[in-house]
Phi, psi and omega in degrees: 000135187295141174275140185256131178236139169249133180251144170238127187234144179254125169230148175301150180302318178303320180287309179304320178304335175272351189251126170270156188300323182290320175296322181294310180305321179297316176299321186287318181303311175309305183300318184287314177296319177303314178298319173301319180304310180309321184269007173068023175268352182215145176277160175299327178291323174291318172306314176300315185294314190291330180269352183067033172231169175292153188290328177288344173276349174287329186299312175296334181286320178297319180288331177287327172278000184061053177241128189297136181276327181243113188236077181257152176279172178302323180286322179289325174293320175299314179298311176300311186290337183278353183277127175299146180293144175309132182079005175276000000 
């Protein structure tokens, strides 16, 4: 069973006036998931699951939050580039 957290935020009145509570909760959850992805603390599959979206819908969201879709170390990238293409 998922654990529920309650966050309390202080926002300027002019900002709060333009946000519905549900919208704010969704944006906060999305931002947290994107940061956990950036930190490699969450897989792309799990991120999509937590956000309730398909994995291929996650990629545009990652781009919007400037989270690399492909995030390989230099060694991993070299290894991938050294592999022959399938069918070659």
